[in-house]
N, C-alpha and C positions, 0 to 999 in steps of 0.2 A: 405065172406073173400076175400081179395085181397092179392096176393103174388107178391112181386117185387123182381126180380133177380138183381144181381150186385149192391146190396145196399151198398157195401163198396166203390164203385166208385163214381166219382163226380156227374154224372147224377142220378144214382140210389138213392144215398143218398138224393139229392135235391128233387127228386120225393117223397120219403118217408116223408121228412120234411113237404112237402106241403099237402100230404095226411092226416097227423096228424092234420092239421088245419081244415080238412073237416070231418074227421071220428074219432070215438073212436079208441084208440090203439088196442083194442081187435079185431077190424075188419081188421087189417093190419098185415101181416107177411112178412118176407124177406127170400130169399134163397141166401146164400153166401158160398163161398168155405171155408172161414175162420171165423167161428162164433165168435172167440175172437175179431176180428176186428170190430164186430157189437155190442160190449158191450154197447156202448152209446145208441143204439136203444133199446136194451133189457131193459136198465134202464128206458126207457120211456114207457114200457109196450108192446113193439112190440115183437111178437114171432119170434125168430131167428131159422132158419132151415138150416142145412148143405146141400148144393147141388152143383153139378159140372156138367156143360154141357157135359163133357166127360163121365159121369156116368148116364145112363138112369134110372137105378133102384133108385139111390139117388134122381134124379130130380123128379121121379114119387112120391116118398115119400114126397119131399119138396112141391109138388103141391097138396097134398091130401087135399080135402075139399075146394079147391079154386073155387069160382065162376068166378073170373077174375084173370088173370096172366099178368104181364108185363115182357116180355122177352127183356132185354136190350142187344143189339147186342154185340157179343163177341169181345174182343180185339185180333183179329186174322185176317189172310188174306187167300184168296183163298179157296181151297178145305177144309182146316182145319176149317175155319170159317163156311162154309156151313155145314160140318159134325156136328159141335157143335150146330148150329141152328136146324138142322133136329132132332138131339137127344132131344133137349129141346121141340120141337114140338111133337115128338112121346111120350115124357113123359107127356105132357099136355093132349094128347089124352088118354093115359093109365089111367091117374088120373081122367078123367071125367071132366076136366075143362070146364066151360061154355063158356068162351070167352077169347081169347088170344089177347093181345096188343103187338106189336113189334115195336121197335125203328128203323124205316127205314130212308130214306133220300129223300129229294125232287128230287134229281137227279137220283133216282133208274131207271136204264135202262140196259137191257142186252146188252153187247157190249160197254158200256161206257169206255172211256179212263181212268177213275178213277176207279181202281179195286174195292174199297169198294161199289160203287154205283151199279156195276154189281152184287156184292154179295147180296146187299139188294134186287135187283130185283129177283134174284133166290130164295132168302128166301121167298119173297112174293109169288112166285109160289108154294113153298113147303107148305106154309100156306093155300093157296087156294085149294091145292090137299088134304090136311089133313082132310077136312070135318068139322073142328072146326070153329065156327064163329070167325072172327078175325078182328082186325083193325090194319092197317099199319100206324104208326105215321110218316108221311113224313116230318121229321125235315129239316129246313133250315140249311145251312152250318154254323157250329159254328163260331161265330165272334171271339171267343178266339183263333181259329186257325189263323185268320188273324193277330193277334198280334204276333204270333210265326213267321209268314212269314216276319214280319218287324224287327226281331231281328238283323240281320246283317246290315240292312239299318240304324238303329239307331247308329251303330258304324261307318259305312263308309260314310253315307250321300247319298248313292245311293240304291234305291230299284231295284236291277238287277233281272229281272224275264223274263220268256218266254212270248211270245204273249199270251194274256188272253182274257177274255170276262167278261160281268157283272156277279156279284155274289150277291145274297141277303143275306149277312152275318147276322146271327141271334143269339141273346144271349142265352147261355145255360140255364140261370135262367128262362127266359121267356118260353123256351121249357119245362122245368120241371114243371112250373105252368100249362101249357097246358096239359101235360101228366096226371098230378094229377086230373085236372078238368075232363078230358075225362074218366079216370079210375073210378072216383066216380060218374059220371053222372047217373041219373036215367034211361035215354034212351041212348043206345049205337048205334052209326052208324057203319055199317060194311064196310069192304074193305079199300082201301087206303084213307087217308084223303086228302083234298086239300093241297097244299104246306103250311107248317106252317113256315112262313117267316116274316122277317121285311118288312117294307113298301117300301123300295127302293133297287135297285141293283146297284152296283158300280164296276168300273174297278180298276185295280192296279194303274193307273194314278191318279184316284180319291183318292185311299188309300194313295198314297204318299203325295198328297196335304193335306189331312186330318191329317196325322201324322205330317206334317210340322207345321200345325196350332196348334195342341195339344202340341207339344214339344217345339215350338219356334226354332227348328233346321231345316234348309233347307234340304229336302230330295228329290232328283231327281228320276224320274222314267226312267229306262233304259231298253229297250227291248233287250233280249239276245236270240240267236239261241238255239233251244231246245237241240241239241246235246252238244253245248258248255256249256250250263247251267248245264246239267247233269254231264258232265265231271268235271266241277268245283266242284260240290257237292261231287263226288266220290273222287276227289283229296283232298278235305277237310276232308275226313274220313267217309262220309256217305256211308253205305253199298249200293252196286248197286241196290238191290231190293227196298230199301227205296227211293233212288234217282228216280227210275222209278215211284214209287208210288206218290212222290211229283210232278214230272213232269206231271203225269196224271191229277192233279188238274187243271193245266193251259190248258191242251189240252181239257179236258171236258168243262171247262169254255168257251173257244172260240167256242166250238160246241153248246153253249147255254144251257148246262145241268143245270146250277145253276142260270139262269137269272130270272126265274119266281118270281113274288110277288103275294101275296093274302091277303085278309083281314081275313082269317080263324083264324090266330093266335090271332089277336086283338079281334076278336069276342069271342074266347074261353076264353081268360084271362080277358076280359072286360076292357081293357085299351090298349093304344098304346104300342107296344113293344119297348124295348130300341133301340135307334139308334146305328149305328156302332160307331159314335163319342163317345157316352156314354160308350160303352163297351171298346173301345180302350183307352179312358181316364183312366178308372179304371184299365185295365190290364197293361198299360204302367207305371202307377204309382206304381203298385206292383213290376214291374220288375226293377224299378229305384234303 
């Protein structure tokens, strides 16, 4: 039995969809905070269990009988995220889960300027200390996030961002394919995976050029001082905490945290991953 958490979210739901192409529904269960939201999965024969990372007893019950569990990282920040992940890991240990998979990040590094990648590194430490066999799925940075960064630029014609560095933007669907393949594999590799990324890494200047080609609209790349960029975000209504979080993406990128590329994703999904051009074309068309 494989239990997937967060199956009402975009990634979790996509992973379950792909698991059902590989395994009978009777071999797949999901743990969600809101079982009603997973009614479509239940109609496909997937067992829906109620679970909440904040409730270890409920998570232990949700993980009962699982050979493998996918812990999709919590939509939270800082110590709150770490506490939720540690509770889920403790529940997996209490339930006797054979192997835990965790959606980590290629940039996982303690001390990273991008807070979530520091959290991923600390969660990997907690997994290693738990004694449970585990796999940290080191996802590339979601290419869909790059489309969000372009939102203002499409309106103004200027991609105004802090100094950055190369990022191997990777499509969420490709990562869901890889997660499902690794979850269902007969033989499981332990520890962190190689970076699960697209084939190339690009800078924001490259992104501006690519967006110009896709939209037919000239989009210029303008480098802005960190503090000025953050102040502009706060002035536009972004809470300071989230402005700092977003700034951390660029600071970590220029430190090289997201530059790596690897063929592990292509090997796992048995095809070339989507290019950033393909993902942006799709996402920008949806936003139009």
